[in-house]
C-alpha positions as CSV (number, residue, x, y, z in Angstrom):
1,M,15.0,1.5,12.3
2,A,17.5,3.8,10.4
3,K,19.6,6.3,12.3
4,S,17.7,9.2,10.7
5,E,14.4,7.8,11.9
6,K,15.7,7.2,15.4
7,R,16.8,10.9,15.6
8,Y,13.4,11.9,14.2
9,V,11.5,9.9,16.8
10,L,13.7,11.3,19.6
11,R,13.4,14.9,18.5
12,L,9.6,14.6,18.0
13,A,9.3,12.9,21.4
14,V,11.3,15.8,23.0
15,F,9.2,18.5,21.4
16,M,5.9,16.7,22.1
17,S,6.9,16.3,25.7
18,L,7.8,20.0,25.9
19,Y,4.4,20.8,24.3
20,I,2.6,18.9,27.0
21,A,4.9,20.3,29.8
22,L,4.3,23.9,28.7
23,L,0.6,23.5,27.8
24,W,-0.5,21.9,31.1
25,P,0.7,24.7,33.5
26,V,-0.7,27.5,31.2
27,T,-4.0,25.7,30.9
28,W,-4.1,25.1,34.7
29,A,-3.2,28.7,35.5
30,T,-5.9,30.0,33.2
31,R,-8.6,27.7,34.6
32,H,-7.7,28.7,38.2
33,G,-7.3,32.4,37.6
34,H,-3.5,32.5,38.1
35,I,-2.6,33.6,34.6
36,P,-0.3,36.7,34.7
37,Q,-1.4,40.0,33.1
38,G,0.2,42.4,30.6
39,W,3.0,41.2,28.4
40,L,3.5,38.1,30.6
41,L,0.0,37.0,29.6
42,Y,1.0,37.1,26.0
43,A,4.2,35.3,26.7
44,A,2.5,32.6,28.6
45,A,-0.2,32.2,26.0
46,M,2.4,31.8,23.2
47,T,4.7,29.4,25.1
48,P,3.0,26.2,24.0
49,A,3.4,27.2,20.4
50,L,7.2,27.0,20.6
51,P,7.4,23.2,20.8
52,V,5.0,23.0,17.8
53,L,7.6,24.9,15.7
54,G,10.2,22.5,17.0
55,A,8.1,19.5,16.1
56,I,7.6,20.8,12.6
57,W,11.4,21.5,12.4
58,A,12.0,17.8,13.4
59,M,9.8,16.6,10.6
60,L,11.5,18.7,8.0
61,R,14.9,17.8,9.4
62,F,14.1,14.1,9.0
63,L,13.3,14.7,5.4
64,S,16.7,16.3,4.8
65,E,18.6,13.6,6.8
66,E,16.8,10.5,5.4
67,E,19.0,9.1,2.6
68,D,16.5,6.5,1.3
69,E,14.3,8.3,-1.3
70,Y,11.4,5.8,-0.9
71,Q,11.3,6.3,2.9
72,R,11.3,10.1,2.3
73,F,8.4,9.6,-0.1
74,I,6.4,7.6,2.4
75,R,7.0,10.1,5.1
76,V,6.1,13.1,2.8
77,Q,2.9,11.3,1.9
78,A,2.0,10.8,5.6
79,F,2.8,14.5,6.3
80,I,0.5,15.6,3.4
81,W,-2.3,13.3,4.5
82,G,-1.9,14.5,8.1
83,A,-2.0,18.2,7.0
84,G,-4.9,17.6,4.7
85,F,-6.9,15.8,7.3
86,A,-6.2,18.4,9.9
87,V,-7.3,21.2,7.5
88,A,-10.4,19.3,6.6
89,V,-11.4,18.8,10.3
90,M,-10.7,22.4,11.1
91,T,-12.7,23.6,8.1
92,A,-15.6,21.4,9.0
93,W,-15.4,22.6,12.6
94,G,-15.3,26.2,11.4
95,F,-18.5,25.7,9.4
96,L,-20.1,24.2,12.5
97,E,-19.0,27.2,14.5
98,E,-20.4,29.6,11.9
99,F,-23.7,27.9,11.0
100,A,-24.5,25.5,13.9
101,K,-23.1,27.8,16.7
102,V,-21.0,25.0,18.2
103,A,-18.2,26.0,20.6
104,P,-14.9,27.0,19.1
105,M,-12.2,24.3,18.7
106,P,-9.7,24.5,21.6
107,P,-6.4,25.8,20.2
108,M,-4.4,22.7,21.2
109,Y,-6.5,20.5,19.0
110,P,-5.3,21.4,15.4
111,F,-1.7,20.3,16.1
112,L,-2.8,17.2,17.9
113,I,-5.1,16.3,15.0
114,F,-2.2,16.9,12.6
115,V,0.2,14.7,14.5
116,C,-2.3,11.9,15.1
117,A,-3.3,11.9,11.4
118,I,0.3,11.6,10.5
119,G,0.7,8.6,12.7
120,F,-2.5,7.1,11.4
121,A,-1.4,7.7,7.8
122,Q,1.9,6.0,8.5
123,G,0.2,3.0,10.0
124,I,-2.2,2.6,7.2
125,G,0.6,3.1,4.7
126,A,2.7,0.4,6.3
127,W,-0.3,-2.0,6.4
128,W,-1.1,-1.2,2.8
129,R,2.4,-1.8,1.5
130,R,2.6,-5.3,3.0
């Protein structure tokens, strides 16, 4: 594993851990009626979005640090597949909400779908290139 990839994995792990660490207490507080009111409500609700920005920064940072053009190309492809799949799922869910009256998608799912789709695309890509 190249140094740039090690840094990427570490950064992504840190931001994903922060995402879970911030999402869990906000979700728990909301479900148990302990969420603050006023501006603190808005601050608490936005807190889990901050590590999402960090994870996206980590992905972009990897692309600028990776020296091997082929490895950058492979990662860009996985990011595009991940984004495309996440958009497709959210679009389909939006149509289900609108026309079939299903419950709205929980807000933590789009990013989770995106990251999982990136991982899946990378795995398929590695298998395909063998």
